[in-house]
C-alpha positions in Angstrom: 108.9 72.1 88.2 109.3 75.2 86.0 107.1 78.2 86.5 105.2 79.3 83.4 106.6 82.3 81.6 104.9 85.6 82.1 102.1 86.7 79.9 102.5 90.0 78.0 101.5 93.1 79.9 97.7 92.9 80.4 95.0 95.5 79.8 91.8 96.2 81.6 88.6 94.3 81.0 85.0 95.3 81.1 84.5 93.4 84.3 87.5 95.0 85.9 86.1 98.5 85.0 82.8 97.5 86.7 84.8 96.3 89.7 85.3 99.9 90.9 82.4 101.5 89.2 80.9 103.2 92.2 77.7 104.6 90.9 78.9 106.5 87.8 82.6 106.9 88.3 85.5 105.4 86.4 88.6 104.4 88.2 91.9 104.9 86.4 95.5 104.1 87.1 97.5 106.6 85.1 100.7 108.5 84.7 100.9 112.2 85.3 98.0 113.8 83.2 100.5 116.0 81.5 102.2 113.0 79.9 101.1 111.8 76.5 101.1 108.0 77.3 98.3 108.3 79.8 96.5 104.9 80.4 92.8 105.2 80.5 90.5 102.4 81.9 88.1 102.9 79.0 90.7 102.7 76.3 92.7 99.8 77.5 90.3 96.8 77.6 91.3 93.2 77.4 89.2 90.1 77.0 88.2 88.1 80.1 89.9 85.0 78.7 93.3 86.8 79.0 92.9 87.2 82.7 94.1 84.6 85.1 91.6 82.0 86.3 92.0 83.5 89.8 91.1 87.0 88.6 88.0 85.7 86.7 86.7 84.1 89.9 87.6 87.1 92.0 85.5 89.3 89.7 82.4 87.2 90.1 83.0 87.1 93.9 83.1 90.9 93.9 79.9 91.1 91.8 78.2 88.8 94.4 79.4 91.0 97.3 78.0 94.1 95.7 74.4 92.8 95.7 74.7 91.0 99.1 74.1 92.5 102.5 76.7 95.2 103.3 78.7 93.4 106.0 82.4 94.2 105.9 83.2 91.5 108.5 81.5 88.8 106.5 82.9 89.8 103.2 86.5 90.3 104.5 86.1 86.6 105.6 84.7 85.6 102.2 87.5 87.4 100.4 90.1 85.6 102.6 88.5 82.2 102.5 88.2 82.3 98.7 91.8 83.4 98.5 92.8 80.4 100.6 90.9 78.1 98.3 92.6 79.5 95.2 96.0 79.7 96.8 95.9 76.1 98.1 94.6 74.8 94.7 97.6 76.5 93.2 100.2 75.6 95.9 99.1 71.9 95.8 100.9 71.7 92.4 104.0 73.7 93.4 107.2 72.2 94.6 108.2 75.0 96.9 105.1 76.8 98.3 103.3 75.6 101.4 99.5 75.3 101.4 97.6 77.1 104.1 94.6 74.8 105.0 95.1 71.8 102.7 97.0 69.2 104.7 97.3 71.5 107.7 95.8 72.3 111.0 94.6 75.9 111.5 93.3 76.6 115.0 91.6 73.4 116.0 90.6 72.4 112.5 92.5 69.9 110.4 92.1 69.4 106.6 93.8 66.0 105.8 95.6 65.7 102.5 97.4 62.7 101.1 99.0 64.5 98.2 98.3 64.3 94.5 100.4 63.2 91.6 101.8 66.0 89.5 99.9 66.2 86.2 101.4 66.5 82.8 99.8 69.9 82.4 100.2 71.7 85.7 98.5 75.0 84.7 95.5 73.1 83.3 95.2 71.2 86.6 95.4 74.4 88.6 92.7 76.1 86.5 90.4 73.2 87.0 91.1 72.9 90.8 90.7 76.6 91.3 87.4 76.7 89.3 85.8 73.9 91.2 87.0 75.1 94.6 85.6 78.6 93.9 82.4 77.4 92.4 81.5 75.2 95.3 82.6 77.7 98.0 80.9 80.7 96.3 77.7 78.7 95.9 77.7 77.7 99.6 78.5 81.2 100.8 76.0 83.2 98.7 73.0 80.9 98.3 71.4 82.5 101.4 72.0 86.0 100.1 69.1 88.4 99.2 70.1 88.3 95.5 71.4 84.8 95.4 69.7 84.0 92.1 71.7 86.6 90.2 74.9 85.5 91.8 74.4 81.8 91.2 73.6 82.5 87.6 77.0 84.3 87.3 78.8 81.5 89.0 77.2 78.9 86.7 77.9 81.0 83.6 81.6 81.3 84.4 82.0 77.6 85.2 80.2 76.7 81.9 82.3 79.3 79.9 85.4 77.6 81.3 84.2 74.2 80.0 83.6 72.6 83.4 80.6 70.4 84.5 78.9 71.7 87.6 77.4 68.2 88.3 80.9 66.9 89.1 80.8 67.0 92.9 83.4 64.3 93.7 85.9 65.0 96.4 87.9 61.8 95.7 91.2 63.2 94.3 93.1 59.9 94.8 93.0 59.2 91.0 94.6 62.6 90.3 91.4 64.5 89.5 92.0 68.2 89.7 88.3 68.8 89.8 87.9 66.5 92.8 90.8 68.3 94.5 89.0 71.6 94.0 85.8 70.2 95.4 87.7 68.8 98.4 89.4 72.1 99.1 86.1 73.9 98.9 84.6 71.4 101.4 87.6 71.9 103.8 87.1 75.7 103.7 83.4 75.3 104.2 83.8 73.0 107.2 86.5 75.2 108.6 84.2 78.2 108.3 81.4 76.5 110.2 83.6 76.3 113.3 85.8 79.4 113.1 83.9 81.6 115.5 82.0 83.6 112.9 78.6 82.1 113.8 77.9 81.4 110.1 75.2 78.8 110.9 73.1 81.6 112.5 73.8 84.1 109.7 76.7 85.7 111.5 74.3 87.3 114.1 75.2 88.6 117.5 75.3 85.9 120.2 75.7 87.8 123.5 75.8 91.5 122.7 73.0 93.8 123.7 72.9 97.5 123.0 73.1 99.8 126.0 71.1 102.7 124.6 67.6 103.2 123.3 67.4 103.7 119.5 67.6 107.1 117.9 65.1 108.1 115.2 67.3 110.5 113.3 64.2 112.3 112.0 63.3 113.3 115.6 65.4 116.2 117.1 67.8 115.3 119.8 69.5 112.2 121.1 66.4 110.2 122.1 67.3 110.1 125.8 70.6 108.3 125.4 71.5 106.5 128.6 75.2 106.0 128.3 76.8 109.0 126.6 79.9 107.0 125.5 78.2 103.9 124.0 76.8 103.1 120.6 73.2 104.0 119.9 71.1 101.9 117.4 69.1 103.8 114.9 65.3 103.5 114.3 63.9 103.6 110.8 60.6 102.8 109.2 62.7 101.0 106.7 66.5 100.7 106.9 68.5 100.4 103.6 72.0 99.0 104.1 75.1 100.3 102.4 74.6 98.1 99.4 71.0 99.3 98.9 69.2 96.2 100.4 66.0 97.2 102.3 65.8 95.5 105.7 62.3 95.3 107.3 63.4 95.6 111.0 63.1 99.2 112.1 66.0 99.1 114.6 69.5 98.5 113.3 71.3 95.5 114.7 75.0 95.7 115.5 76.9 93.8 112.8 79.7 91.7 114.1 80.1 92.7 117.8 81.8 89.4 118.7 84.0 89.2 115.6 87.1 89.2 117.8 86.2 85.5 118.4 86.9 84.6 114.7 90.0 82.6 113.9 92.5 85.1 112.4 95.4 84.8 109.9 98.6 86.4 111.2 97.2 87.6 114.6 98.5 85.6 117.5 97.4 84.8 121.0 100.0 87.2 122.4 98.2 90.0 120.4 94.9 89.2 122.2 93.3 90.6 125.3 90.2 88.9 126.5 87.7 91.2 128.2 84.4 90.2 129.8 81.0 91.9 130.0 78.0 90.2 131.5 79.9 87.0 131.8 80.8 86.9 128.1 84.2 87.0 126.4 85.2 89.9 124.1 88.6 89.2 122.6 90.4 92.3 121.4 93.6 92.0 119.3 96.3 94.6 119.4 94.2 96.4 122.0 94.2 100.2 121.1 93.0 101.1 124.6 89.9 103.0 125.5 88.8 106.0 123.3 88.2 109.5 124.9 85.1 109.4 127.1 82.8 112.3 127.7 83.2 113.1 131.4 86.5 111.1 131.6 90.1 112.1 131.7 90.1 112.8 128.0 86.7 114.5 127.9 88.1 117.6 126.2 89.4 115.4 123.3 86.0 113.8 122.9 84.3 117.2 122.8 87.0 118.6 120.4 86.9 115.6 118.1 83.2 115.2 117.6 82.8 119.0 117.3 85.3 118.8 114.5 83.1 116.4 112.6 80.3 119.0 112.6 82.8 121.7 111.5 84.0 119.6 108.6 80.5 119.1 107.4 80.5 122.8 106.5 83.0 122.0 103.8 80.4 120.0 101.8 79.2 122.9 99.6 80.8 123.8 96.3 78.9 127.1 96.5 81.4 128.5 99.0 83.9 128.9 96.1 86.9 127.5 98.0 89.4 126.0 95.6 91.9 123.3 96.4 94.8 121.7 94.4 94.2 118.0 95.0 97.1 116.8 92.9 99.7 114.6 94.5 102.0 117.6 94.3 99.9 119.4 96.9 98.1 116.6 98.8 99.4 113.4 100.3 102.7 112.4 101.9 101.2 112.7 105.4 102.5 109.4 106.8 103.6 110.4 110.3 100.8 109.3 112.6 100.2 110.8 116.0 100.3 108.2 118.7 98.2 109.9 121.4 94.7 111.4 121.4 95.9 114.9 122.5 98.4 115.0 119.6 95.5 114.6 117.1 94.8 118.4 117.4 98.1 119.1 115.6 97.4 116.7 112.7 94.0 117.8 111.4 93.2 121.2 110.1 90.1 121.8 112.1 88.6 124.9 110.4 89.6 124.4 106.8 89.9 120.6 106.6 92.6 118.2 105.6 95.9 116.9 107.1 99.5 118.2 107.2 100.4 116.4 104.0 102.4 118.8 101.7 102.4 116.5 98.7 105.3 115.0 96.6 107.9 117.0 94.9 108.1 114.9 91.7 106.5 111.9 90.1 109.3 109.3 90.5 108.1 107.6 87.3 108.4 110.6 85.1 110.8 112.7 87.1 108.5 115.7 86.6 106.4 117.6 89.0 102.7 116.6 89.3 100.4 118.9 87.3 98.0 121.0 89.5 94.5 119.7 89.8 92.3 122.6 91.0 88.8 121.8 92.1 86.1 123.2 94.4 86.6 121.9 97.9 82.9 121.2 98.2 83.0 118.9 95.2 86.1 117.2 96.4 84.8 116.5 99.9 81.5 115.2 98.7 83.1 112.9 96.1 85.5 111.6 98.8 82.7 110.9 101.2 80.8 108.9 98.6 83.7 107.2 96.8 85.3 105.8 99.9 82.0 105.1 101.7 81.7 102.0 99.5 78.1 102.1 98.8 75.6 101.7 97.3 76.5 98.9 94.8 79.8 98.4 96.5 82.1 95.5 97.3 82.5 97.0 100.9 85.9 98.4 102.0 87.9 95.2 101.9 86.6 94.4 98.4 87.3 97.9 97.3 91.0 97.3 97.9 90.8 94.1 95.9 89.6 96.2 93.0 92.5 98.5 93.5 94.9 95.6 93.6 93.3 94.3 90.3 93.8 97.7 88.6 97.4 97.8 89.7 97.9 94.3 88.4 96.4 95.4 85.0 98.5 98.5 84.6 100.9 98.3 81.6 103.7 99.7 83.7 103.3 97.2 86.5 106.0 94.6 86.5 104.9 91.4 88.2 108.0 90.7 90.4 107.2 89.6 93.9 108.2 92.4 96.3 109.7 94.2 93.3 112.5 91.7 92.7 113.3 88.2 91.3 111.7 86.5 88.3 108.6 87.9 86.6 105.5 86.0 87.8 102.9 84.8 85.4 99.4 86.3 85.9 98.0 83.3 87.9 100.9 83.1 90.4 100.8 86.9 90.8 97.0 86.9 91.5 96.8 84.0 93.9 99.7 85.3 96.0 98.4 88.9 95.9 94.9 87.8 96.9 96.2 85.6 99.7 98.3 88.3 101.2 95.7 91.0 100.9 92.9 88.6 102.0 94.8 87.7 105.2 95.3 91.4 106.0 91.6 92.3 105.3 90.5 89.4 107.4 92.7 90.3 110.3 91.7 94.0 110.0 88.0 93.0 110.4 88.8 90.8 113.5 90.9 93.6 115.0 88.7 96.5 114.3 85.4 94.8 115.1 86.9 93.2 118.3 87.5 96.8 119.4 84.1 97.9 118.2 82.3 95.1 120.1 84.2 95.7 123.4 84.5 99.5 123.5 81.0 99.9 121.9 81.8 103.6 121.1 79.3 106.3 120.1 78.8 107.6 116.6 78.9 111.3 115.7 75.1 111.7 115.2 74.5 110.7 118.8 77.6 112.5 120.3 77.0 115.8 118.5 73.3 115.9 119.3 73.9 114.8 122.9 76.6 117.5 123.6 74.4 120.2 122.0 71.4 119.1 124.2 73.6 119.7 127.3 74.7 123.1 126.1 78.1 124.7 125.4 81.3 124.1 127.2 83.2 127.3 126.3 81.7 130.1 128.4 80.8 129.3 132.0 79.2 132.8 132.5 76.3 131.9 130.3 73.2 130.0 131.3 73.8 127.6 128.4 77.1 126.4 130.0 77.6 122.7 130.7 81.1 121.3 131.1 80.1 118.3 129.0 78.5 120.4 126.2 79.9 121.2 122.8 82.7 123.7 122.5 81.8 126.9 120.6 83.6 128.0 117.5 82.8 131.3 115.9 81.2 130.9 112.5 80.8 127.2 113.0 79.3 126.4 116.4 77.3 129.2 118.1 74.2 129.9 120.2 70.8 130.8 118.9 70.0 134.3 120.0 66.8 136.3 119.8 66.1 137.5 116.3 68.0 134.6 114.8 66.1 132.9 111.9 66.4 129.7 113.9 64.9 131.2 117.1 61.4 129.9 116.3 58.0 131.6 116.3 58.0 131.8 120.1 61.7 132.0 120.7 61.6 128.4 121.8 65.0 127.7 120.3 66.8 130.7 121.8 69.8 129.5 123.8 70.1 126.3 121.9 73.2 125.3 119.9 73.3 125.9 116.1 75.9 124.5 113.7 77.1 125.8 110.3 76.9 122.5 108.6 75.5 120.4 105.7 71.8 120.9 106.0 70.8 117.3 105.6 68.3 115.3 103.6 65.3 117.4 104.6 66.6 119.9 102.0 66.7 117.2 99.2 63.4 116.3 97.6 65.1 114.8 94.5 68.7 113.7 94.9 69.1 113.8 91.1 68.5 117.5 91.0 68.8 119.0 94.5 71.7 120.0 96.6 71.2 120.4 100.4 74.1 122.9 100.7 75.5 124.2 103.9 73.9 126.6 106.3 73.0 127.2 110.0 70.9 124.4 111.5 69.9 123.5 115.0 72.4 121.0 116.3 69.6 118.8 117.5 68.9 118.1 113.8 72.5 117.5 112.7 72.9 114.7 110.1 75.9 113.0 108.6 76.5 113.3 104.9 74.5 110.1 104.2 71.2 108.9 102.8 68.1 109.4 105.0 67.5 105.7 105.2 71.1 104.8 106.2 72.6 107.7 108.3 75.4 105.7 110.0 76.8 102.1 109.8 75.0 99.6 112.1 77.9 99.1 114.4 80.0 101.1 116.9 82.6 103.6 115.8 85.9 102.9 117.6 88.1 102.0 115.8 87.4 103.0 112.2 87.1 99.9 110.0 87.8 102.0 106.9 91.1 103.3 108.4 92.1 99.8 109.5 91.3 98.1 106.2 92.8 100.8 104.1 96.1 101.2 105.9 96.6 97.4 106.1 95.9 97.2 102.3 98.3 100.0 101.6 101.1 98.2 103.5 100.4 94.9 101.7 100.4 96.6 98.3 103.5 98.5 99.0 105.4 95.4 100.2 103.9 93.1 97.5 104.7 95.3 94.6 108.0 96.5 96.1 107.0 100.1 95.4 105.2 102.7 97.6 103.8 104.4 94.4 101.1 103.4 92.0 102.4 102.2 88.6 103.3 105.3 86.6 103.5 107.3 89.8 99.8 108.0 90.1 96.4 106.5 90.4 93.2 108.3 89.5 89.4 108.0 89.7 87.1 110.2 87.6 83.7 111.2 89.2 81.6 112.6 86.3 79.8 115.9 86.6 76.2 115.5 88.0 76.4 111.7 87.7 78.6 110.4 90.4 77.0 111.6 93.6 74.0 109.6 95.0 73.1 111.5 98.1 72.5 114.7 96.2 73.2 116.3 92.8 76.8 116.7 91.8 79.7 117.1 91.5 79.4 120.4 89.7 82.3 119.5 87.4 84.2 116.4 86.7 86.4 115.6 89.7 89.6 113.5 89.3 90.8 112.0 92.6 94.5 111.4 92.5 97.0 109.5 94.7 100.8 109.1 94.3 101.1 106.3 96.8 99.0 103.6 98.3 99.3 105.3 101.7 98.1 108.5 100.2 94.9 106.7 99.0 94.6 105.1 102.4 94.9 108.4 104.3 92.3 110.0 102.0 90.0 107.1 102.9 90.3 108.0 106.5 89.7 111.7 106.0 86.6 110.9 103.9 84.9 109.3 106.9 85.3 112.5 108.9 83.8 114.6 106.1 81.0 112.0 105.8 80.1 112.4 109.4 80.9 108.8 110.3 84.0 109.0 112.5 85.9 111.5 114.7 89.7 111.7 114.7 89.8 109.4 117.7 88.3 106.5 115.6 90.5 107.3 112.6 94.1 107.4 113.8 94.1 104.3 116.0 92.6 102.4 113.0 95.5 103.6 110.8 98.1 102.6 113.4 96.5 99.1 113.8 96.2 98.7 110.0 99.9 99.4 109.5 100.9 96.6 111.9 98.3 94.2 110.6 99.3 94.7 106.9 103.0 94.2 107.6 102.3 91.1 109.7 100.0 89.6 107.1 102.5 90.1 104.3 105.4 88.6 106.3 103.3 85.5 107.1 102.1 85.1 103.6 105.6 85.4 102.3 106.6 82.4 104.5 103.9 80.3 102.9 105.1 81.3 99.4 108.7 80.3 100.3 107.6 77.0 101.9 108.6 77.8 105.4 
C-alpha cells in the first residue's frame, strides 16, 4: 500500500489559534523577530477543511477539555485514549504499523479484531473510521461534564460537517464498513477505560485516600492547626472555583487523583513500579523519586530553604520595581543540566533575583544569526509566566497545552513532516495520528507517575508550609526569642522579624516578633482585577498567598512531584525526538501577552510581553520556573518532576516508534 503524498505546507486555522488562546494572549511560532519572513498566528490562517481529520477531532476535544472540570489526570487519559482511537483507526488500514488496542491485549483487557478488507479508497475509510471512533468516544467521555451541552453540540456539528450520520451506531465491521469499525474501536476504548483503574464509573473519585490535615481557610491567618507538617492540607472555601473556572459547591477541596498510580499505563512497566501500603491500601508509585525533604527530618534545611525561596520569588511579581530582563533565547534558556539531589538544588536556582543558570543560545540555528534582545520588566515577565503556564482559566490543562504546542509546530511553514527528522515526508494525517499517539502516551504516563507520587508522599503545598514555618518562628538566630529550629530562615530584605514601630506591628504591638515577608501582597489588595495591581510589599507571613485567584489558591492535590514539570519535560522530549530537532521550527517559538489584557489575577502586563523559546526544553524549563513564581511548588517538587519527565518522554517515544514500525 502506498502512502498518500504530502499536502503542501499548512497554515494556522482559527480553531488552532483558539487552542492556545489563554485569556487574551496569542501564541506564535516564528523566526527571529529581526527576520523579515516572520510567521504570525494571525496572518497565516488556513481553512479547517485543510487540516487532517485527526487534527479536527483533536481541536474539538481540546475545546471540550477547556470547559470541563480541571483534572489533569482525567484529561491526560482522555487525550491518550482518543489518540489510541485515532491511531488504531489509521493503523487498521496500514500494511506495516501495528495497532495498540484493536486486536490486542493491554493489561488484562482484550479487544478482539478479525481484520477488515482493504478498501479502494484507504484515506476515505480512515477519515470515516476516525470520525466515528472519536464521535462515540468523546460523547461517552464528556456527556457527564458540567458543560456537556456545548461540547456535544460541537461534536455533532463536526460530524455533520464531515457528512457522517450520527445515528449509525453499528459495530459490525464484517462487511467492510469503516463507520462500524470506528464505532467498534470506540466501544473497545470505552470498555477498556471502565476497567483500567481510573475509577471512571465513580467519576474518578478517591477510593481509599483520606487527608491527614484539617482544611485551611486561606482568608484566616496562619496554618489552621495543621497536624502533620509534611502532608498535604485541603483548602476551605465558601465556593471553590477550579482551574477551568467551574464553581464547585463543596467548601473543602477534594484531592484529585490520589490513587492514579493504579491506572494502566502506556510505556511504564512493572519493573518501574513500587507498591506502598497505607492503612491497608495499595499506592503504586512508578519510577519512585524517593521521599521529598521533610521538616524535622534529615533534609529539614532543604525543606526550609526551598519553601522560603517560594516566598522570596513572589517579591519578583511587581513591574514597579523597575528591574529589566532580557528574556530572548540569546539570554535565557539552555539550562538542561538537572541537579540529581536536593542539596544540589541550591546551586541551580538564583534565590534572590530569580531564574536558573541558563545562559541562552549563541545563535539561532535556523538563521545563523544571534537572537535579538527582548527587554522586559521582570515583574511583567514573571506574572505572565505564572498565568500562561498555569493553564487556567479556560485552559486545556497542562497535557492539553502541549497538544496545542504540537499543533502549532505541525502548522509552521518551516516544519518538514519527516518522522524523527528523516525518511519520507508524511502526509498530514499520518503525522498527526503518530504525533498524538506518542505525545498522548507520554502525557498519560506522566500523570500516572506524578500522581502516584503525589498520592503516596502526600506532600505539603507552599501556602501551608510557609505559614506553618512562620508560625513557629525563625531558624536563623538562636539568641532571639523568636527562634525555632523548624522555623523559616531569615533573609535580609525578604524575610524579617516585625519590630516595634514597624507598620505591621499592630495597634497594640500584637504582631511584634512575628515573621514578615517582602512578597506579592495578595488578593486583599485587588478589588477589581481589571484595574488593580496588588504589587509587592511587606506582609505578615501568616497571610502569605500564592499568585493565584482568591477562590482557587492552590491545586486540589499534593505537591510532590510537580505535574507541570513532569508533563512538560516529557512533552519536550517527545517533540524533540518526533521532529528530529531540539529547536522550534525557524529556531524560535513565541507567545504574545497583550498589554492590560492577558492577566486574569490582576491588571497587566504593563506592556506587551513576548515569551520566547529556542528549544522545547527551554519552554519546558520555563514552565517549571513559572510554578515557583506562582507560589505552587518549591524546587524540591520541580526538579524530580523534570527528571521523571525526561525518562517518561523518551520511553513513550521509543515504544510508540515500535508500534509505527510494526514491531
